[in-house]
PyMOL CGO cylinders between C-alpha atoms (Angstrom):
from pymol import cmd
from pymol.cgo import CYLINDER

trace = [
    CYLINDER, 103.28, 68.45, 95.24, 106.40, 70.50, 96.08, 0.3, 1, 1, 1, 1, 1, 1,
    CYLINDER, 106.40, 70.50, 96.08, 106.62, 74.29, 96.08, 0.3, 1, 1, 1, 1, 1, 1,
    CYLINDER, 106.62, 74.29, 96.08, 108.40, 74.31, 92.71, 0.3, 1, 1, 1, 1, 1, 1,
    CYLINDER, 108.40, 74.31, 92.71, 105.67, 72.12, 91.20, 0.3, 1, 1, 1, 1, 1, 1,
    CYLINDER, 105.67, 72.12, 91.20, 102.95, 74.47, 92.43, 0.3, 1, 1, 1, 1, 1, 1,
    CYLINDER, 102.95, 74.47, 92.43, 104.80, 77.53, 91.12, 0.3, 1, 1, 1, 1, 1, 1,
    CYLINDER, 104.80, 77.53, 91.12, 104.73, 76.18, 87.57, 0.3, 1, 1, 1, 1, 1, 1,
    CYLINDER, 104.73, 76.18, 87.57, 101.21, 74.76, 87.66, 0.3, 1, 1, 1, 1, 1, 1,
    CYLINDER, 101.21, 74.76, 87.66, 99.51, 78.16, 87.84, 0.3, 1, 1, 1, 1, 1, 1,
    CYLINDER, 99.51, 78.16, 87.84, 98.72, 77.74, 91.56, 0.3, 1, 1, 1, 1, 1, 1,
    CYLINDER, 98.72, 77.74, 91.56, 99.17, 80.97, 93.48, 0.3, 1, 1, 1, 1, 1, 1,
    CYLINDER, 99.17, 80.97, 93.48, 100.55, 80.61, 96.97, 0.3, 1, 1, 1, 1, 1, 1,
    CYLINDER, 100.55, 80.61, 96.97, 98.31, 81.95, 99.72, 0.3, 1, 1, 1, 1, 1, 1,
    CYLINDER, 98.31, 81.95, 99.72, 99.18, 85.53, 100.67, 0.3, 1, 1, 1, 1, 1, 1,
    CYLINDER, 99.18, 85.53, 100.67, 99.58, 86.62, 104.27, 0.3, 1, 1, 1, 1, 1, 1,
    CYLINDER, 99.58, 86.62, 104.27, 97.95, 89.95, 105.04, 0.3, 1, 1, 1, 1, 1, 1,
    CYLINDER, 97.95, 89.95, 105.04, 100.45, 92.38, 106.52, 0.3, 1, 1, 1, 1, 1, 1,
    CYLINDER, 100.45, 92.38, 106.52, 100.99, 96.10, 106.93, 0.3, 1, 1, 1, 1, 1, 1,
    CYLINDER, 100.99, 96.10, 106.93, 104.71, 96.59, 106.55, 0.3, 1, 1, 1, 1, 1, 1,
    CYLINDER, 104.71, 96.59, 106.55, 106.62, 99.74, 105.82, 0.3, 1, 1, 1, 1, 1, 1,
    CYLINDER, 106.62, 99.74, 105.82, 109.47, 99.05, 103.38, 0.3, 1, 1, 1, 1, 1, 1,
    CYLINDER, 109.47, 99.05, 103.38, 111.39, 100.70, 100.54, 0.3, 1, 1, 1, 1, 1, 1,
    CYLINDER, 111.39, 100.70, 100.54, 112.02, 99.85, 96.90, 0.3, 1, 1, 1, 1, 1, 1,
    CYLINDER, 112.02, 99.85, 96.90, 115.12, 100.83, 94.98, 0.3, 1, 1, 1, 1, 1, 1,
    CYLINDER, 115.12, 100.83, 94.98, 114.62, 101.46, 91.27, 0.3, 1, 1, 1, 1, 1, 1,
    CYLINDER, 114.62, 101.46, 91.27, 117.98, 102.35, 89.73, 0.3, 1, 1, 1, 1, 1, 1,
    CYLINDER, 117.98, 102.35, 89.73, 119.45, 105.00, 92.04, 0.3, 1, 1, 1, 1, 1, 1,
    CYLINDER, 119.45, 105.00, 92.04, 116.05, 106.15, 93.37, 0.3, 1, 1, 1, 1, 1, 1,
    CYLINDER, 116.05, 106.15, 93.37, 114.38, 104.84, 96.55, 0.3, 1, 1, 1, 1, 1, 1,
    CYLINDER, 114.38, 104.84, 96.55, 110.67, 105.05, 97.34, 0.3, 1, 1, 1, 1, 1, 1,
    CYLINDER, 110.67, 105.05, 97.34, 108.61, 104.25, 100.44, 0.3, 1, 1, 1, 1, 1, 1,
    CYLINDER, 108.61, 104.25, 100.44, 106.06, 101.48, 100.04, 0.3, 1, 1, 1, 1, 1, 1,
    CYLINDER, 106.06, 101.48, 100.04, 103.43, 99.88, 102.23, 0.3, 1, 1, 1, 1, 1, 1,
    CYLINDER, 103.43, 99.88, 102.23, 103.30, 96.10, 101.83, 0.3, 1, 1, 1, 1, 1, 1,
    CYLINDER, 103.30, 96.10, 101.83, 99.71, 94.86, 102.17, 0.3, 1, 1, 1, 1, 1, 1,
    CYLINDER, 99.71, 94.86, 102.17, 100.18, 91.16, 101.43, 0.3, 1, 1, 1, 1, 1, 1,
    CYLINDER, 100.18, 91.16, 101.43, 103.15, 88.85, 101.28, 0.3, 1, 1, 1, 1, 1, 1,
    CYLINDER, 103.15, 88.85, 101.28, 104.11, 85.32, 100.31, 0.3, 1, 1, 1, 1, 1, 1,
    CYLINDER, 104.11, 85.32, 100.31, 107.45, 83.56, 100.05, 0.3, 1, 1, 1, 1, 1, 1,
    CYLINDER, 107.45, 83.56, 100.05, 107.84, 84.57, 96.36, 0.3, 1, 1, 1, 1, 1, 1,
    CYLINDER, 107.84, 84.57, 96.36, 105.90, 87.83, 96.01, 0.3, 1, 1, 1, 1, 1, 1,
    CYLINDER, 105.90, 87.83, 96.01, 104.28, 90.84, 97.59, 0.3, 1, 1, 1, 1, 1, 1,
    CYLINDER, 104.28, 90.84, 97.59, 101.59, 93.38, 96.89, 0.3, 1, 1, 1, 1, 1, 1,
    CYLINDER, 101.59, 93.38, 96.89, 101.37, 96.93, 98.11, 0.3, 1, 1, 1, 1, 1, 1,
    CYLINDER, 101.37, 96.93, 98.11, 101.07, 100.64, 97.55, 0.3, 1, 1, 1, 1, 1, 1,
    CYLINDER, 101.07, 100.64, 97.55, 103.68, 103.25, 96.59, 0.3, 1, 1, 1, 1, 1, 1,
    CYLINDER, 103.68, 103.25, 96.59, 102.42, 106.75, 97.37, 0.3, 1, 1, 1, 1, 1, 1,
    CYLINDER, 102.42, 106.75, 97.37, 104.98, 108.87, 95.52, 0.3, 1, 1, 1, 1, 1, 1,
    CYLINDER, 104.98, 108.87, 95.52, 105.43, 107.05, 92.18, 0.3, 1, 1, 1, 1, 1, 1,
    CYLINDER, 105.43, 107.05, 92.18, 103.56, 104.52, 90.03, 0.3, 1, 1, 1, 1, 1, 1,
    CYLINDER, 103.56, 104.52, 90.03, 105.66, 101.40, 89.43, 0.3, 1, 1, 1, 1, 1, 1,
    CYLINDER, 105.66, 101.40, 89.43, 105.60, 100.12, 85.84, 0.3, 1, 1, 1, 1, 1, 1,
    CYLINDER, 105.60, 100.12, 85.84, 105.16, 96.41, 85.00, 0.3, 1, 1, 1, 1, 1, 1,
    CYLINDER, 105.16, 96.41, 85.00, 108.44, 94.87, 83.83, 0.3, 1, 1, 1, 1, 1, 1,
    CYLINDER, 108.44, 94.87, 83.83, 110.58, 97.14, 86.06, 0.3, 1, 1, 1, 1, 1, 1,
    CYLINDER, 110.58, 97.14, 86.06, 113.49, 95.42, 87.85, 0.3, 1, 1, 1, 1, 1, 1,
    CYLINDER, 113.49, 95.42, 87.85, 113.93, 96.66, 91.42, 0.3, 1, 1, 1, 1, 1, 1,
    CYLINDER, 113.93, 96.66, 91.42, 115.20, 95.78, 94.88, 0.3, 1, 1, 1, 1, 1, 1,
    CYLINDER, 115.20, 95.78, 94.88, 112.96, 95.58, 97.94, 0.3, 1, 1, 1, 1, 1, 1,
    CYLINDER, 112.96, 95.58, 97.94, 114.46, 96.64, 101.28, 0.3, 1, 1, 1, 1, 1, 1,
    CYLINDER, 114.46, 96.64, 101.28, 112.44, 94.60, 103.78, 0.3, 1, 1, 1, 1, 1, 1,
    CYLINDER, 112.44, 94.60, 103.78, 111.79, 95.71, 107.38, 0.3, 1, 1, 1, 1, 1, 1,
    CYLINDER, 111.79, 95.71, 107.38, 113.98, 92.89, 108.75, 0.3, 1, 1, 1, 1, 1, 1,
    CYLINDER, 113.98, 92.89, 108.75, 117.00, 94.37, 106.90, 0.3, 1, 1, 1, 1, 1, 1,
    CYLINDER, 117.00, 94.37, 106.90, 117.13, 91.89, 104.00, 0.3, 1, 1, 1, 1, 1, 1,
    CYLINDER, 117.13, 91.89, 104.00, 117.28, 93.11, 100.42, 0.3, 1, 1, 1, 1, 1, 1,
    CYLINDER, 117.28, 93.11, 100.42, 115.70, 90.99, 97.69, 0.3, 1, 1, 1, 1, 1, 1,
    CYLINDER, 115.70, 90.99, 97.69, 115.52, 91.65, 93.94, 0.3, 1, 1, 1, 1, 1, 1,
    CYLINDER, 115.52, 91.65, 93.94, 112.18, 91.53, 92.18, 0.3, 1, 1, 1, 1, 1, 1,
    CYLINDER, 112.18, 91.53, 92.18, 110.17, 92.34, 89.08, 0.3, 1, 1, 1, 1, 1, 1,
    CYLINDER, 110.17, 92.34, 89.08, 106.97, 94.40, 88.97, 0.3, 1, 1, 1, 1, 1, 1,
    CYLINDER, 106.97, 94.40, 88.97, 104.37, 92.01, 87.53, 0.3, 1, 1, 1, 1, 1, 1,
    CYLINDER, 104.37, 92.01, 87.53, 101.35, 94.32, 87.54, 0.3, 1, 1, 1, 1, 1, 1,
    CYLINDER, 101.35, 94.32, 87.54, 100.31, 97.80, 88.62, 0.3, 1, 1, 1, 1, 1, 1,
    CYLINDER, 100.31, 97.80, 88.62, 97.08, 99.72, 88.90, 0.3, 1, 1, 1, 1, 1, 1,
    CYLINDER, 97.08, 99.72, 88.90, 97.76, 103.36, 89.69, 0.3, 1, 1, 1, 1, 1, 1,
    CYLINDER, 97.76, 103.36, 89.69, 99.82, 103.31, 92.89, 0.3, 1, 1, 1, 1, 1, 1,
    CYLINDER, 99.82, 103.31, 92.89, 99.03, 99.64, 93.68, 0.3, 1, 1, 1, 1, 1, 1,
    CYLINDER, 99.03, 99.64, 93.68, 101.42, 96.94, 92.47, 0.3, 1, 1, 1, 1, 1, 1,
    CYLINDER, 101.42, 96.94, 92.47, 102.48, 93.29, 92.64, 0.3, 1, 1, 1, 1, 1, 1,
    CYLINDER, 102.48, 93.29, 92.64, 106.13, 92.20, 92.71, 0.3, 1, 1, 1, 1, 1, 1,
    CYLINDER, 106.13, 92.20, 92.71, 107.52, 88.73, 91.97, 0.3, 1, 1, 1, 1, 1, 1,
    CYLINDER, 107.52, 88.73, 91.97, 110.61, 88.15, 94.09, 0.3, 1, 1, 1, 1, 1, 1,
    CYLINDER, 110.61, 88.15, 94.09, 113.79, 86.59, 92.65, 0.3, 1, 1, 1, 1, 1, 1,
    CYLINDER, 113.79, 86.59, 92.65, 114.27, 84.33, 95.68, 0.3, 1, 1, 1, 1, 1, 1,
    CYLINDER, 114.27, 84.33, 95.68, 112.16, 82.98, 98.50, 0.3, 1, 1, 1, 1, 1, 1,
    CYLINDER, 112.16, 82.98, 98.50, 111.77, 84.92, 101.73, 0.3, 1, 1, 1, 1, 1, 1,
    CYLINDER, 111.77, 84.92, 101.73, 110.18, 83.92, 105.02, 0.3, 1, 1, 1, 1, 1, 1,
    CYLINDER, 110.18, 83.92, 105.02, 106.77, 85.60, 105.04, 0.3, 1, 1, 1, 1, 1, 1,
    CYLINDER, 106.77, 85.60, 105.04, 106.37, 84.52, 108.69, 0.3, 1, 1, 1, 1, 1, 1,
    CYLINDER, 106.37, 84.52, 108.69, 109.58, 86.31, 109.69, 0.3, 1, 1, 1, 1, 1, 1,
    CYLINDER, 109.58, 86.31, 109.69, 108.22, 89.66, 108.53, 0.3, 1, 1, 1, 1, 1, 1,
    CYLINDER, 108.22, 89.66, 108.53, 106.32, 91.26, 111.42, 0.3, 1, 1, 1, 1, 1, 1,
    CYLINDER, 106.32, 91.26, 111.42, 103.40, 93.64, 111.18, 0.3, 1, 1, 1, 1, 1, 1,
    CYLINDER, 103.40, 93.64, 111.18, 104.12, 97.35, 111.28, 0.3, 1, 1, 1, 1, 1, 1,
    CYLINDER, 104.12, 97.35, 111.28, 104.11, 98.76, 114.81, 0.3, 1, 1, 1, 1, 1, 1,
    CYLINDER, 104.11, 98.76, 114.81, 103.44, 102.42, 115.57, 0.3, 1, 1, 1, 1, 1, 1,
    CYLINDER, 103.44, 102.42, 115.57, 106.09, 102.51, 118.33, 0.3, 1, 1, 1, 1, 1, 1,
    CYLINDER, 106.09, 102.51, 118.33, 108.82, 102.29, 115.70, 0.3, 1, 1, 1, 1, 1, 1,
    CYLINDER, 108.82, 102.29, 115.70, 111.11, 105.30, 116.42, 0.3, 1, 1, 1, 1, 1, 1,
    CYLINDER, 111.11, 105.30, 116.42, 111.53, 106.22, 112.72, 0.3, 1, 1, 1, 1, 1, 1,
    CYLINDER, 111.53, 106.22, 112.72, 107.79, 106.15, 112.11, 0.3, 1, 1, 1, 1, 1, 1,
    CYLINDER, 107.79, 106.15, 112.11, 106.11, 109.07, 110.36, 0.3, 1, 1, 1, 1, 1, 1,
    CYLINDER, 106.11, 109.07, 110.36, 102.66, 107.42, 110.37, 0.3, 1, 1, 1, 1, 1, 1,
    CYLINDER, 102.66, 107.42, 110.37, 100.03, 109.00, 112.60, 0.3, 1, 1, 1, 1, 1, 1,
    CYLINDER, 100.03, 109.00, 112.60, 96.31, 109.02, 113.15, 0.3, 1, 1, 1, 1, 1, 1,
    CYLINDER, 96.31, 109.02, 113.15, 94.91, 112.48, 112.66, 0.3, 1, 1, 1, 1, 1, 1,
    CYLINDER, 94.91, 112.48, 112.66, 91.99, 114.01, 114.51, 0.3, 1, 1, 1, 1, 1, 1,
    CYLINDER, 91.99, 114.01, 114.51, 90.38, 114.58, 111.11, 0.3, 1, 1, 1, 1, 1, 1,
    CYLINDER, 90.38, 114.58, 111.11, 89.61, 110.85, 110.88, 0.3, 1, 1, 1, 1, 1, 1,
    CYLINDER, 89.61, 110.85, 110.88, 87.85, 110.53, 114.25, 0.3, 1, 1, 1, 1, 1, 1,
    CYLINDER, 87.85, 110.53, 114.25, 84.09, 110.22, 114.36, 0.3, 1, 1, 1, 1, 1, 1,
    CYLINDER, 84.09, 110.22, 114.36, 82.46, 112.50, 116.93, 0.3, 1, 1, 1, 1, 1, 1,
    CYLINDER, 82.46, 112.50, 116.93, 78.85, 111.91, 117.89, 0.3, 1, 1, 1, 1, 1, 1,
    CYLINDER, 78.85, 111.91, 117.89, 77.21, 115.11, 119.09, 0.3, 1, 1, 1, 1, 1, 1,
    CYLINDER, 77.21, 115.11, 119.09, 75.46, 115.01, 122.46, 0.3, 1, 1, 1, 1, 1, 1,
    CYLINDER, 75.46, 115.01, 122.46, 71.71, 115.39, 122.25, 0.3, 1, 1, 1, 1, 1, 1,
    CYLINDER, 71.71, 115.39, 122.25, 68.90, 115.66, 124.75, 0.3, 1, 1, 1, 1, 1, 1,
    CYLINDER, 68.90, 115.66, 124.75, 67.04, 112.29, 124.66, 0.3, 1, 1, 1, 1, 1, 1,
    CYLINDER, 67.04, 112.29, 124.66, 63.71, 114.03, 125.25, 0.3, 1, 1, 1, 1, 1, 1,
    CYLINDER, 63.71, 114.03, 125.25, 64.04, 115.81, 121.86, 0.3, 1, 1, 1, 1, 1, 1,
    CYLINDER, 64.04, 115.81, 121.86, 64.50, 112.57, 119.89, 0.3, 1, 1, 1, 1, 1, 1,
    CYLINDER, 64.50, 112.57, 119.89, 61.58, 110.99, 118.08, 0.3, 1, 1, 1, 1, 1, 1,
    CYLINDER, 61.58, 110.99, 118.08, 61.10, 107.34, 117.17, 0.3, 1, 1, 1, 1, 1, 1,
    CYLINDER, 61.10, 107.34, 117.17, 61.46, 106.48, 113.48, 0.3, 1, 1, 1, 1, 1, 1,
    CYLINDER, 61.46, 106.48, 113.48, 59.28, 103.62, 112.30, 0.3, 1, 1, 1, 1, 1, 1,
]
cmd.load_cgo(trace, "trace")
């Protein structure tokens, strides 16, 4: 069964889990997105500053520099799924790396778990 046969038979191509920072262009506006999964004909992700509406035509600016047109197929709050107008290489897209010079992502101290030091002699066994 070829790829085109599977696309029309209701079979959904396996998604590759990724964390990629990209942008979408809707009309003259651009928005940052985080791609969470990717296949050769679609992607799913999160847009933090705007909710994308199903049926919206847009362009996706991929991290490798390619631009591909797409259509928002579904959305749930800030989460969305986009069907791409042409195939892309999901394997060519690399995972997001924090050493990227334009990165604004950071881990904050707020999210660290700190275990307080205790004197072992004051602990009691729970049964």
